[in-house]
C-alpha positions as CSV (number, residue, x, y, z in Angstrom):
1,M,39.0,12.7,-94.0
2,A,36.4,14.7,-95.9
3,A,35.5,18.2,-94.7
4,S,32.1,18.2,-92.9
5,R,29.4,20.4,-94.3
6,K,27.4,22.3,-91.6
7,N,24.1,23.8,-92.5
8,V,22.1,25.2,-89.6
9,K,18.9,26.9,-90.4
10,I,16.9,28.9,-87.9
11,L,13.3,29.3,-89.1
12,P,10.8,31.8,-87.8
13,N,7.8,29.5,-87.3
14,E,6.3,26.1,-87.7
15,A,5.0,26.8,-91.2
16,K,8.5,27.6,-92.4
17,V,9.8,24.4,-90.8
18,V,7.2,22.3,-92.6
19,E,7.9,24.1,-95.9
20,T,11.7,23.7,-95.6
21,L,11.5,20.0,-94.5
22,T,9.1,19.0,-97.3
23,L,11.1,20.8,-100.0
24,L,14.2,19.0,-98.8
25,V,12.4,15.6,-98.9
26,E,11.0,16.4,-102.4
27,E,14.4,17.3,-103.7
28,R,16.0,14.1,-102.3
29,A,13.2,11.9,-103.6
30,K,13.5,13.3,-107.1
31,E,17.3,12.7,-107.0
32,A,17.0,9.2,-105.7
33,I,14.2,8.2,-108.1
34,S,16.1,9.7,-111.0
35,S,19.3,7.9,-110.2
36,R,18.1,4.5,-108.8
37,G,14.3,4.4,-109.5
38,T,13.4,4.3,-105.8
39,F,13.3,6.5,-102.7
40,T,13.8,5.0,-99.2
41,I,13.2,7.2,-96.2
42,G,13.3,6.5,-92.5
43,L,10.8,8.3,-90.4
44,S,10.4,9.4,-86.8
45,G,7.3,10.1,-84.8
46,G,6.5,13.1,-82.6
47,S,6.7,16.6,-84.1
48,M,8.6,15.3,-87.1
49,A,5.6,13.1,-88.1
50,K,3.3,16.1,-87.6
51,F,5.5,18.3,-89.8
52,L,5.9,15.7,-92.6
53,C,2.3,14.7,-92.7
54,S,1.3,18.3,-93.0
55,G,3.7,19.1,-95.8
56,L,4.3,15.9,-97.9
57,P,0.8,15.9,-99.5
58,T,1.8,19.2,-101.2
59,I,4.9,17.9,-103.0
60,S,5.3,16.6,-106.6
61,T,6.8,13.1,-106.7
62,D,6.2,9.6,-108.0
63,W,4.8,8.1,-104.8
64,S,4.9,4.6,-106.3
65,K,8.7,4.7,-106.0
66,W,8.7,5.4,-102.2
67,K,9.4,3.0,-99.4
68,L,8.8,4.2,-95.9
69,F,10.6,2.8,-92.8
70,F,10.6,3.8,-89.2
71,C,13.7,4.9,-87.3
72,D,12.0,4.1,-84.1
73,E,8.6,2.6,-83.3
74,R,6.8,1.6,-80.2
75,L,5.6,-2.0,-80.0
76,V,1.9,-1.2,-79.6
77,P,-1.1,-2.1,-81.8
78,F,-1.4,-0.1,-85.0
79,G,-4.6,1.5,-83.6
80,D,-2.8,2.8,-80.5
81,N,-2.2,6.6,-80.3
82,D,1.5,5.9,-79.5
83,S,1.9,4.1,-82.9
84,T,4.1,6.1,-85.3
85,Y,2.7,3.8,-88.1
86,K,-0.8,5.0,-87.2
87,V,0.2,8.7,-87.6
88,Y,1.6,8.2,-91.1
89,K,-1.1,5.8,-92.2
90,E,-3.9,8.1,-91.1
91,N,-2.3,11.3,-92.4
92,L,-0.8,10.1,-95.7
93,I,-2.7,7.1,-97.1
94,G,-5.6,8.4,-99.1
95,K,-4.0,11.9,-99.3
96,V,-1.1,10.9,-101.5
97,A,-0.7,8.0,-103.9
98,L,1.1,5.7,-101.3
99,K,-0.1,2.2,-100.7
100,L,0.0,0.4,-97.4
101,D,2.6,-2.1,-98.7
102,Q,5.1,0.7,-99.2
103,I,5.1,1.3,-95.4
104,I,7.5,-1.2,-93.9
105,A,6.0,-1.8,-90.5
106,I,6.7,-3.8,-87.3
107,D,4.6,-6.8,-86.4
108,P,2.9,-5.6,-83.2
109,S,1.6,-9.1,-82.4
110,M,5.2,-10.4,-81.7
111,P,7.1,-10.1,-78.4
112,V,9.5,-7.2,-78.4
113,I,12.8,-9.0,-79.3
114,E,11.2,-11.1,-82.0
115,A,9.5,-8.0,-83.4
116,A,12.8,-6.1,-83.6
117,E,14.5,-9.0,-85.3
118,D,11.6,-9.4,-87.7
119,Y,11.8,-5.7,-88.6
120,A,15.5,-5.9,-89.1
121,N,15.0,-8.7,-91.5
122,K,12.3,-6.7,-93.4
123,V,14.7,-3.8,-93.7
124,K,17.5,-6.1,-94.9
125,A,15.2,-7.6,-97.5
126,A,14.5,-4.1,-98.8
127,F,18.2,-3.5,-99.4
128,P,19.4,-6.7,-101.2
129,G,23.1,-7.1,-101.6
130,N,23.9,-4.6,-98.8
131,E,25.3,-5.6,-95.5
132,L,23.8,-2.5,-93.9
133,P,20.8,-0.6,-95.3
134,C,21.7,2.7,-97.0
135,F,18.6,5.0,-96.9
136,D,18.2,8.0,-99.1
137,M,17.1,10.0,-96.2
138,L,16.6,9.6,-92.4
139,M,14.3,12.1,-90.8
140,L,15.2,12.2,-87.1
141,G,13.6,14.5,-84.6
142,M,14.9,15.3,-81.1
143,G,13.0,15.3,-77.9
144,P,13.3,18.0,-75.3
145,D,15.5,15.8,-73.2
146,G,17.9,15.3,-76.1
147,H,16.8,11.8,-77.2
148,T,16.4,10.7,-80.8
149,C,15.2,7.3,-82.0
150,S,14.4,6.4,-78.4
151,L,18.1,6.7,-77.6
152,F,18.7,8.9,-74.6
153,P,21.9,10.8,-73.8
154,G,24.3,8.6,-71.7
155,H,22.3,5.4,-72.2
156,K,24.2,2.1,-72.6
157,L,22.5,1.4,-76.0
158,L,24.6,4.2,-77.5
159,E,27.6,1.9,-77.1
160,E,26.0,-1.0,-79.1
161,K,28.3,-2.1,-82.0
162,K,27.1,-5.7,-82.8
163,T,23.7,-5.1,-84.3
164,N,21.8,-2.6,-86.4
165,H,18.7,-2.8,-84.2
166,C,17.9,-2.7,-80.5
167,T,15.1,-2.7,-78.1
168,N,14.6,-0.2,-75.3
169,K,12.2,-1.8,-72.9
């Protein structure tokens, strides 16, 4: 087994968090675009969205090579304040050279199970030839109760082994 690499950074303030996160994303994007011609990133909402939307417009990258996915998303209309899609659309589109079709989004008009399956198919289509998607980067936040991607400590969904998507209704 390969040795794990631990890298914990404690930063003095939110501005340093934004700066550090966006520099990391910029570095990974350049590496991915240079080696494969594309950059795939999975995004979370909450404070992670706030940090990234604040810092990403400052980086130097080829935005046309980016594909944005969501690690978790609520099944709400895109105009709803709980929509992670809405946060990134309103805070990145028009500020950076991303186009809407580069954001791989759920279909909020579908029932929850069908929407999850449809989104899983969209993700699979974006990674042809791979049984499971292999993102360049996943940006996961953590809630004050220890949840990430709407998965809560001790919840039965943490035991799921048959599918790469789930619903938490």
